[in-house]
C-alpha positions in Angstrom: 0.1 -0.1 0.0 1.5 3.8 -0.9 1.9 6.4 1.5 -1.0 8.4 0.3 -2.9 5.2 0.9 -2.0 4.6 4.5 -2.3 8.7 5.8 -5.5 8.8 7.3 -8.1 11.4 5.9 -7.5 14.1 8.4 -3.4 14.3 7.3 -4.8 14.5 3.8 -6.5 17.7 4.6 -3.2 19.0 6.7 -1.4 18.3 3.4 -3.4 20.2 1.4 -4.1 23.0 3.6 -0.4 23.3 3.7 0.1 23.4 -0.4 -2.7 26.0 -0.1 -0.8 28.1 2.2 2.5 27.8 0.4 4.5 25.5 3.2 6.1 22.7 1.7 6.2 19.1 3.6 8.9 20.0 5.9 7.5 22.9 6.8 3.6 21.6 7.8 5.3 18.8 10.1 6.7 22.1 12.4 3.3 22.7 13.2 1.3 20.8 15.6 -1.8 18.9 15.1 -3.9 21.4 16.8 -2.7 24.1 14.5 -3.7 22.4 11.2 -6.0 20.0 12.3 -9.4 20.5 10.8 -12.4 18.4 11.6 -13.9 15.2 10.2 -15.0 15.6 6.7 -18.3 16.7 6.1 -19.9 18.8 3.4 -19.0 22.3 5.2 -15.4 21.0 5.2 -15.7 20.4 1.0 -16.7 24.0 1.1 -13.6 25.7 3.6 -10.7 24.5 1.5 -12.0 26.3 -2.1 -12.8 29.3 -0.1 -9.4 29.7 1.1 -7.8 29.5 -2.1 -10.5 32.0 -3.9 -10.0 34.7 -1.0 -6.0 33.8 -1.6 -6.3 35.1 -5.3 -8.5 37.3 -5.1 -6.5 39.4 -3.3 -3.8 38.7 -5.5 -5.6 39.3 -8.6 -7.1 43.2 -6.7 -3.3 43.7 -6.2 -2.9 43.0 -10.2 -5.2 45.3 -11.2 -4.3 48.2 -8.7 -0.6 47.9 -9.9 -2.5 48.3 -13.7 -4.2 50.9 -13.0 -1.6 52.7 -11.9 0.8 52.3 -14.7 -2.2 53.3 -17.1 -2.4 56.8 -15.1 1.6 57.0 -15.6 1.6 56.3 -19.4 -1.9 58.9 -20.0 0.4 61.9 -20.0 3.1 60.4 -22.4 0.0 59.1 -24.9 -1.2 62.9 -24.3 2.0 64.1 -25.7 2.4 61.6 -28.4 -1.3 62.8 -29.8 -0.6 66.2 -29.8 2.6 65.6 -31.3 1.0 64.4 -34.1 -1.4 67.3 -34.7 -0.5 68.4 -38.3 1.1 71.6 -38.2 -0.3 74.9 -40.4 1.1 75.7 -43.3 3.3 79.4 -43.6 2.8 81.6 -46.0 7.0 80.7 -46.2 6.4 77.2 -46.5 3.6 77.7 -49.4 5.8 79.6 -51.5 9.2 77.0 -50.9 5.8 74.2 -51.7 5.2 76.2 -55.0 8.8 77.0 -56.0 9.5 73.0 -56.0 6.6 72.4 -58.0 7.7 74.7 -60.8 10.9 73.0 -60.9 8.9 69.3 -61.8 8.3 68.3 -65.0 5.8 65.6 -66.8 6.3 63.0 -69.2 3.7 60.7 -71.1 4.1 57.9 -71.9 2.1 56.6 -75.0 2.3 53.4 -75.2 3.3 50.9 -72.3 5.5 47.4 -73.0 2.6 44.8 -72.7 2.8 43.6 -68.7 5.4 45.9 -67.4 4.6 47.0 -63.9 4.6 50.3 -62.6 7.5 49.4 -60.2 9.3 48.0 -63.2 8.6 51.5 -65.6 9.8 53.6 -62.1 12.9 51.7 -62.3 13.9 52.3 -66.3 13.1 56.1 -65.0 14.7 56.5 -62.4 18.2 56.1 -63.7 17.5 59.6 -65.2 16.5 61.0 -62.0 14.0 61.0 -59.6 10.5 60.1 -59.9 7.9 61.9 -57.7 4.6 60.4 -58.9 3.7 57.4 -61.1 0.6 56.8 -62.8 -0.4 53.7 -65.3 -3.6 53.7 -66.5 -5.5 49.9 -67.2 -6.5 48.2 -69.5 -10.3 47.6 -70.3 -11.7 45.3 -68.4 -13.3 44.0 -71.4 -9.9 43.1 -73.4 -8.5 41.8 -70.1 -11.5 39.3 -69.8 -11.4 38.3 -73.6 -7.4 37.6 -73.6 -8.1 35.4 -70.3 -10.9 33.5 -71.5 -9.4 32.5 -75.1 -6.1 31.4 -73.2 -4.1 34.5 -72.8 -1.5 36.1 -70.6 -3.1 36.2 -67.3 -0.9 39.7 -66.2 -2.6 42.5 -65.9 -1.2 45.4 -68.3 -1.6 49.1 -69.1 -2.2 51.4 -71.9 -0.6 54.7 -71.3 0.8 56.9 -68.3 2.4 59.8 -67.0 5.7 60.2 -64.5 6.2 63.1 -62.8 10.2 64.0 -62.5 11.1 66.4 -59.4 13.3 68.4 -62.1 12.7 69.4 -65.8 16.5 68.5 -67.0 16.0 65.0 -65.6 12.6 64.4 -67.3 14.3 66.0 -71.0 16.7 63.8 -70.8 14.6 60.5 -70.0 12.7 61.9 -73.4 15.4 62.4 -75.7 17.5 59.2 -74.2 14.1 56.6 -74.4 12.1 57.9 -77.1 11.9 55.5 -80.2 14.7 53.4 -78.2 14.5 50.0 -76.5 14.4 49.9 -72.5 18.2 49.3 -72.0 17.3 46.2 -69.9 19.7 43.4 -70.1 20.2 40.7 -73.2 17.9 38.3 -70.8 15.2 40.2 -69.3 11.5 39.8 -70.8 11.6 44.0 -71.7 14.9 44.0 -73.3 13.2 44.3 -77.0 10.6 46.6 -76.0 10.4 50.3 -77.4 9.2 53.0 -75.4 7.3 56.4 -76.7 7.6 59.3 -74.3 6.8 62.6 -74.8 7.9 65.7 -72.3 4.6 67.6 -71.7 6.0 71.2 -72.0 4.0 73.4 -69.2 1.9 70.8 -67.8 2.0 69.9 -64.0 0.6 67.2 -62.3 -2.1 68.7 -60.8 -3.6 69.6 -64.2 -3.5 66.1 -64.8 -5.3 65.4 -61.8 -7.8 67.8 -62.9 -8.3 66.0 -66.1 -9.6 63.3 -64.7 -11.2 64.6 -62.3 -13.2 66.5 -64.9 -13.8 63.1 -67.1 -15.2 61.4 -64.6 -17.6 63.8 -64.2 -18.8 64.2 -67.4 -19.0 60.7 -67.1 -21.5 60.6 -64.0 -23.2 63.6 -65.9 -24.1 61.7 -68.8 -24.4 58.1 -66.2 -27.2 60.4 -64.6 -29.1 61.7 -67.9 -29.5 58.1 -69.1 -31.0 57.3 -66.1 -32.8 60.1 -65.9 -34.3 59.2 -69.5 -34.9 55.7 -69.4 -36.3 56.2 -65.4 -38.9 59.1 -67.8 -39.2 56.0 -70.5 -40.4 53.4 -67.6 -43.2 56.0 -65.7 -44.4 56.9 -69.3 -44.9 52.8 -70.5 -46.0 52.6 -66.5 -49.2 55.2 -67.3 -49.6 53.8 -70.7 -50.5 50.1 -69.4 -52.7 51.8 -66.5 -54.3 53.7 -68.6 -55.1 50.6 -71.4 -56.3 48.8 -68.2 -58.5 51.6 -67.5 -60.2 51.5 -70.9 -60.1 47.8 -71.0 -62.2 47.8 -67.6 -64.4 50.6 -69.0 -65.6 48.5 -72.2 -66.0 45.6 -69.8 -68.7 47.3 -67.9 -70.3 48.8 -70.8 -70.7 45.4 -72.6 -71.7 43.9 -68.6 -74.6 46.7 -68.5 -75.7 46.1 -72.3 -76.0 42.7 -71.7 -78.3 42.8 -68.9 -80.3 45.5 -70.2 -83.1 44.1 -72.3 -83.6 47.0 -74.0 -80.0 47.8 -75.3 -79.3 43.6 -76.0 -81.4 43.9 -79.0 -80.3 47.3 -80.7 -77.4 47.4 -83.4 -74.8 48.3 -81.6 -74.6 44.7 -79.7 -75.3 43.3 -83.4 -71.8 43.8 -84.1 -71.9 47.4 -85.0 -69.0 49.1 -83.2 -69.7 51.3 -80.9 -66.9 52.8 -79.6 -67.2 56.7 -79.6 -64.8 58.7 -81.8 -64.0 62.1 -81.1 -63.2 64.5 -83.4 -61.4 68.0 -83.1 -61.5 70.9 -85.5 -57.7 72.0 -86.2 -57.1 75.7 -86.4 -55.4 76.9 -89.9 -52.2 78.3 -89.4 -51.5 81.9 -91.1 -49.0 81.7 -93.8 -47.8 82.8 -97.3 -46.5 79.3 -98.3 -47.9 78.0 -101.6 -50.0 76.1 -100.6 -51.8 78.2 -97.9 -54.8 80.0 -98.8 -55.2 82.7 -101.1 -56.7 85.0 -97.7 -54.3 84.4 -95.6 -51.5 85.7 -98.1 -53.4 88.4 -98.9 -53.2 89.6 -95.3 -49.6 89.3 -95.0 -48.6 91.4 -98.4 -51.2 94.2 -96.7 -49.6 94.2 -94.0 -46.3 94.4 -95.2 -47.2 97.5 -97.4 -48.6 99.0 -94.9 -44.9 99.0 -93.0 -43.0 100.0 -96.3 -45.0 102.8 -96.3 -44.8 104.4 -93.2 -40.8 104.0 -93.6 -41.7 105.6 -97.0 
């Protein structure tokens, strides 16, 4: 029989209490049985030890919460300082003038033909040999053409049709145009773009803001056209619905008339109910327009000529 099995229930309770209080096996022996003795096992006994453990750990958790709150209070001024430092500073007139002077030195080039499947990063690398590039924009191809190419087993890479690049200095842009326009890209012989030719043009007096304005204007025009088409379609839909409702109303009127005629024995024997169309046809008298045309009546021609002669006689 093992040592644990030989121990009495009271001894096991002593060991568990000692372990709960943090004493080792040797320390528990130094206490007398009267100090650590617990009554015989009962329902209340089973609740005492867990209660002691809960009280011990609750006190420890409360101390941790107090420490975390103190640390949060200490870190609060630092976070406030960081938040204050992140505020955007207002531009002074000197900074605005400096920025305008910097933008005046920039040069924009137009790339009329981008090599197939060339990414913006590769284009930036090629143009970056001649100077620092600030902004670069490549227009992607049409989604329909891309879907058609992929559908028939073509390359799945994205392609770009045209683009614009902004150099920080005009002379770098002019040098890039003079070197690359109509010439190969200058890549190594094993490169995918070794045999591709670039078509680049320097846009004199053109700035990046002009490009963004042009794109915004094109977007506005496209949105205006779309709104006009939607309004026209809504108008047609309303007209169609009105005509359908009117047709239903006329059909209901005719059905009621027919039912009334069938119910009335007097109207039932009339000619109107014997195959003759009883629909009311309204006619409107059109007023004739006074005109001196060849197909107009003679009286209108004479009236116009007499009025014209009267006006001429006044001036003469």
